[in-house]
C-alpha positions as CSV (number, residue, x, y, z in Angstrom):
1,M,198.4,172.6,134.6
2,R,196.1,171.9,131.6
3,T,193.9,168.8,131.4
4,V,193.8,166.7,128.2
5,S,191.0,164.4,127.2
6,Q,192.3,160.9,126.7
7,K,189.8,160.3,123.9
8,D,190.6,163.0,121.4
9,D,193.5,165.1,122.9
10,T,191.1,168.0,123.3
11,I,192.4,170.5,125.9
12,I,189.9,171.3,128.6
13,N,189.9,175.0,129.5
14,S,191.8,175.8,126.4
15,T,193.3,179.2,125.7
16,I,193.9,181.4,122.7
17,L,197.5,180.1,122.7
18,D,196.2,176.5,122.3
19,V,194.1,177.6,119.3
20,A,197.1,179.4,117.8
21,H,199.3,176.3,118.2
22,R,196.7,174.0,116.6
23,C,195.9,176.1,113.6
24,G,199.5,177.3,113.0
25,Y,198.7,181.1,113.1
26,S,199.9,183.7,115.6
27,K,198.0,184.7,118.7
28,A,197.4,188.1,117.1
29,T,195.8,186.6,114.0
30,V,193.6,184.3,116.1
31,S,192.5,187.3,118.2
32,R,191.7,189.3,115.1
33,A,189.7,186.5,113.6
34,F,187.3,186.7,116.6
35,A,187.4,190.5,117.4
36,N,187.5,191.8,113.8
37,P,186.7,189.0,111.4
38,E,186.3,191.4,108.5
39,M,190.0,191.9,108.6
40,V,190.9,188.2,108.2
41,C,190.7,186.2,104.9
42,E,188.2,183.4,104.7
43,K,190.8,180.7,104.6
44,T,192.5,181.9,107.7
45,K,189.2,182.3,109.6
46,K,188.1,178.8,108.7
47,A,191.4,177.4,110.0
48,V,191.1,179.4,113.3
49,Y,187.4,178.5,113.8
50,D,188.0,174.8,113.1
51,A,190.8,174.8,115.6
52,A,188.7,176.6,118.2
53,K,185.8,174.2,117.7
54,S,188.1,171.1,118.1
55,L,189.3,172.6,121.3
56,N,185.9,173.7,122.6
57,Y,187.4,177.2,122.8
58,T,185.1,180.2,123.3
59,P,186.6,183.7,123.3
60,N,186.1,185.6,126.5
61,A,183.5,188.3,125.9
62,I,184.9,190.8,128.2
63,A,188.5,190.4,126.9
64,R,187.1,190.6,123.3
65,A,185.2,193.8,124.2
66,M,188.4,195.3,125.7
67,A,190.4,194.5,122.6
68,R,187.7,196.1,120.3
69,Q,187.1,199.0,122.8
70,R,183.4,198.1,122.4
71,T,181.0,196.2,124.5
72,D,178.0,195.9,122.1
73,N,175.8,197.1,124.9
74,I,173.6,200.2,125.1
75,G,171.7,201.6,128.1
76,F,168.0,202.6,128.2
77,I,167.9,205.1,131.1
78,I,164.4,206.2,132.2
79,Y,163.2,208.7,134.7
80,E,162.8,207.1,138.1
81,K,159.0,207.9,138.3
82,Q,158.4,206.1,135.0
83,Y,160.3,202.9,136.2
84,P,159.8,200.0,135.9
85,I,159.4,200.0,132.1
86,I,157.4,196.8,132.0
87,L,154.5,198.5,133.9
88,N,154.7,201.7,131.9
89,P,152.1,201.7,129.1
90,F,154.0,204.2,127.0
91,Y,157.7,203.4,127.5
92,S,157.2,199.6,127.5
93,Q,156.2,199.9,123.8
94,V,159.0,202.4,123.0
95,F,161.5,200.0,124.7
96,D,160.3,197.1,122.6
97,S,161.2,199.0,119.5
98,V,164.6,200.0,120.9
99,L,165.3,196.4,121.8
100,E,164.2,195.1,118.4
101,T,166.5,197.6,116.6
102,A,169.4,196.8,118.9
103,T,169.1,193.1,118.3
104,E,169.1,193.7,114.5
105,N,172.3,195.6,115.0
106,G,174.0,193.1,117.3
107,Y,173.6,195.0,120.5
108,S,172.2,194.2,123.9
109,V,170.3,196.7,126.0
110,F,170.6,197.4,129.7
111,I,167.7,199.0,131.5
112,S,168.2,201.4,134.4
113,S,166.5,204.3,136.1
114,D,168.3,207.7,136.4
115,K,168.2,207.1,140.2
116,D,170.6,204.1,139.7
117,L,173.1,206.4,138.0
118,R,173.3,208.5,141.1
119,L,174.5,205.6,143.2
120,P,178.3,205.6,144.0
121,S,178.9,202.7,141.6
122,G,176.6,204.0,138.8
123,E,179.1,206.0,136.7
124,I,181.8,203.3,137.0
125,Y,179.3,200.6,135.9
126,M,178.2,202.6,132.9
127,K,181.7,203.4,131.8
128,K,182.7,199.7,131.8
129,H,179.6,198.2,130.2
130,L,178.0,200.7,127.7
131,D,178.9,201.9,124.2
132,G,176.0,204.4,124.2
133,A,172.8,205.4,126.0
134,I,169.2,206.5,125.3
135,I,167.9,208.7,128.1
136,A,164.1,208.6,128.1
137,G,161.8,211.2,129.6
138,Q,162.8,213.7,132.2
139,T,166.5,214.3,132.8
140,D,169.0,217.0,133.5
141,A,172.3,218.4,132.2
142,A,174.3,216.7,135.0
143,T,173.1,213.2,133.9
144,I,173.9,213.9,130.2
145,L,177.4,215.4,131.1
146,S,178.2,212.3,133.2
147,F,178.0,210.2,130.0
148,R,179.9,212.8,127.9
149,K,182.8,212.8,130.4
150,Q,183.1,209.1,129.7
151,N,182.9,209.6,125.9
152,I,179.6,207.7,125.8
153,P,177.3,208.9,123.1
154,V,173.7,209.9,124.2
155,V,170.4,210.3,122.5
156,I,167.5,212.0,124.3
157,L,164.1,210.3,123.8
158,N,160.7,212.0,124.3
159,N,162.2,215.2,125.6
160,I,164.1,218.2,124.4
161,V,167.2,219.4,126.3
162,D,168.9,222.5,125.0
163,M,172.5,221.4,124.9
164,E,175.1,221.8,122.1
165,G,175.7,218.6,120.1
166,L,172.7,216.7,121.5
167,L,170.2,214.7,119.4
168,C,166.6,214.6,120.7
169,V,163.9,212.3,119.3
170,T,160.5,213.3,120.4
171,A,156.9,213.6,119.2
172,A,154.8,216.5,117.9
173,H,153.2,217.1,121.3
174,Y,152.0,220.6,120.6
175,E,150.3,219.6,117.3
176,G,148.7,216.6,119.0
177,A,147.2,218.7,121.8
178,V,145.9,221.3,119.3
179,R,144.2,218.6,117.2
180,A,142.6,217.0,120.3
181,V,141.2,220.3,121.7
182,E,140.1,221.6,118.3
183,Y,138.0,218.4,117.9
184,L,136.3,218.9,121.3
185,V,135.5,222.5,120.3
186,K,134.1,221.4,117.0
187,T,131.8,218.9,118.8
188,G,130.3,221.8,120.7
189,R,132.2,221.7,124.0
190,Q,133.1,225.0,125.5
191,K,134.0,224.1,129.0
192,I,137.0,221.9,128.6
193,A,139.0,220.8,131.6
194,L,142.8,220.1,131.4
195,L,144.3,217.3,133.5
196,A,148.0,217.9,132.9
197,G,150.5,215.2,134.1
198,R,153.7,216.3,135.7
199,F,156.0,215.1,132.9
200,S,159.2,216.6,131.6
201,P,159.0,220.4,131.1
202,H,159.0,219.9,127.3
203,I,156.0,217.6,127.2
204,Y,154.1,219.5,129.9
205,K,154.6,222.9,128.3
206,S,153.9,221.7,124.7
207,R,150.6,220.0,125.5
208,R,149.4,222.7,127.8
209,K,150.2,225.4,125.2
210,G,148.3,223.5,122.6
211,Y,145.3,223.4,124.9
212,E,145.5,227.1,125.7
213,D,146.1,228.3,122.1
214,V,143.0,226.5,120.8
215,L,140.8,228.1,123.5
216,K,142.2,231.6,122.8
217,R,141.7,231.2,119.0
218,N,138.1,230.2,119.7
219,K,137.6,233.0,122.2
220,I,136.9,230.6,125.0
221,P,138.0,231.9,128.4
222,I,140.7,229.9,130.2
223,D,139.2,228.8,133.4
224,V,141.9,227.9,136.0
225,S,139.4,226.1,138.2
226,I,139.3,223.3,135.7
227,I,143.0,223.1,135.0
228,A,145.0,220.8,137.3
229,D,148.7,219.7,137.4
230,I,148.7,216.2,138.7
231,E,150.8,213.1,139.1
232,P,150.0,210.9,136.1
233,T,148.2,208.2,138.1
234,V,144.6,206.9,137.8
235,Q,143.9,207.7,141.4
236,H,145.0,211.3,141.3
237,A,143.2,211.9,138.0
238,F,140.1,210.3,139.5
239,D,140.2,212.5,142.5
240,C,140.7,215.7,140.5
241,A,138.0,214.8,137.9
242,T,135.5,213.9,140.7
243,A,136.0,217.3,142.3
244,M,135.5,219.1,139.0
245,L,132.4,217.1,138.2
246,S,131.0,217.9,141.6
247,S,131.1,221.7,141.0
248,C,128.0,223.8,140.1
249,T,129.2,224.1,136.5
250,P,131.0,220.9,135.7
251,P,133.2,220.6,132.6
252,Q,131.7,219.3,129.3
253,A,135.0,217.6,128.4
254,F,138.4,216.5,129.7
255,F,141.6,216.8,127.8
256,C,144.1,214.5,129.6
257,T,147.8,214.6,128.8
258,N,148.1,210.8,128.8
259,D,145.9,207.8,128.7
260,T,146.4,206.8,132.3
261,I,145.0,210.2,133.4
262,A,142.1,209.8,131.0
263,I,141.2,206.5,132.5
264,G,141.0,208.2,135.9
265,A,138.6,210.7,134.4
266,V,136.5,207.9,132.8
267,K,136.3,206.2,136.1
268,A,135.1,209.4,137.8
269,C,132.3,209.9,135.3
270,L,131.1,206.3,135.6
271,R,131.1,206.5,139.4
272,K,128.9,209.6,139.3
273,G,126.5,208.1,136.7
274,I,127.6,210.6,134.0
275,R,127.2,209.4,130.4
276,I,130.3,209.3,128.1
277,P,130.3,211.0,125.7
278,Q,126.8,212.4,125.8
279,D,127.4,214.4,129.0
280,V,131.2,214.5,129.1
281,A,133.7,213.8,126.4
282,I,137.2,212.6,127.2
283,I,140.4,212.5,125.2
284,G,143.7,211.0,126.3
285,F,147.2,211.1,124.8
286,D,149.7,208.4,123.6
287,D,147.3,205.7,122.3
288,S,148.8,203.2,124.7
289,E,147.5,199.6,124.9
290,I,145.1,200.6,127.8
291,S,143.2,203.0,125.5
292,R,141.8,200.0,123.6
293,I,141.3,197.8,126.7
294,I,138.8,200.0,128.6
295,E,135.1,200.4,127.9
296,P,134.2,202.7,126.5
297,E,137.3,202.7,124.3
298,L,139.3,205.9,124.6
299,T,139.7,208.6,122.1
300,T,143.4,209.6,122.2
301,V,146.3,211.2,120.4
302,K,148.4,208.5,118.9
303,I,152.2,208.7,119.2
304,D,154.1,206.4,116.9
305,M,156.1,204.7,119.8
306,Q,157.7,202.2,117.5
307,A,159.1,205.0,115.2
308,M,160.4,206.9,118.2
309,G,162.3,203.9,119.6
310,K,163.7,202.9,116.2
311,L,164.9,206.4,115.4
312,A,166.5,206.9,118.8
313,A,168.4,203.5,118.6
314,S,169.4,203.9,114.9
315,Y,170.9,207.4,115.5
316,L,172.7,206.2,118.6
317,F,174.3,203.4,116.6
318,D,175.5,205.9,114.1
319,L,177.0,208.0,116.8
320,I,178.7,205.0,118.3
321,K,180.3,204.1,114.9
322,G,181.3,207.8,114.5
323,A,179.2,208.0,111.4
324,G,177.9,211.4,112.1
325,H,177.5,214.3,114.6
326,F,173.9,215.2,115.3
327,S,172.6,218.3,117.0
328,R,168.9,218.6,116.3
329,V,165.4,217.8,117.3
330,I,163.5,215.1,115.4
331,E,159.7,215.0,115.9
332,T,157.5,212.0,115.0
333,K,154.0,212.7,113.8
334,T,150.9,212.5,116.0
335,E,147.3,211.5,115.0
336,L,143.9,211.8,116.7
337,I,142.3,208.4,117.1
338,I,138.5,208.8,117.5
339,R,136.9,206.1,119.6
340,Q,133.9,206.0,122.0
341,T,134.7,208.6,124.6
342,T,134.0,211.6,122.3
């Protein structure tokens, strides 16, 4: 039984049938006016919207999404060790760009870790609520295929996965590493340590290869005693850098594969009373916010995080709309930002 307001005959909890009755159009026309307004003439839309307003009617978002076979939601899926995004100095800035681009295109963004996808309800949830997904950082073929089986378009961000029909948006990690290590060599450093974070294989290999290639070109021996694969945390970087600085022949510089690691190296130098950059130079990677917060300010390789996020989201929306089929790698440029640690 429906309730009618005695004041203005407005039906409380009104339905689409009430709107159709009041404006004089069919239920199908009313539904089309809300779900696909571009298919309805202005005169008809005005009549439908005026009737809906007079009845305080709001179309059900879920029902509307089912009718359009779209939810206007995308997912931002991040590797569990990089979660939560708000605490991640790199991906928080990338996500801001994704969110801004999504808002401009009328989409909402769900944040999840890849661990959540492996829960029993993960795939079912995604199938019901997402039109597409950006998978950021480390991932695997099984995760990508789980989306493809559900006909959900995917874009890979800050990683390269060799899979047919897959679009990957990343940065020029190799070129950035080359530029950083070349600069250290030009400033007279020969004994250059590498603190390599355990990121996705693509990022890890690209940055390490850049480091090794520069040393080889300059005929500098690669010293495995000052190369460390570490978890990308301040504490682990601090511990490794401290051990290297305590050796008989300490490094003259540290090339760190992200800014968090570089801060651990800065901390180790300061604790041991080592001058930066006079005694030891330090370069990070990413140009995250923390590189400008610390003292001395960090020399680092800048990644255009805003460009990466915008590109990934924009291409995903094209895929959702069926506007193209992309199978390639897009690399954004990197730039060496010279500050006080070199």
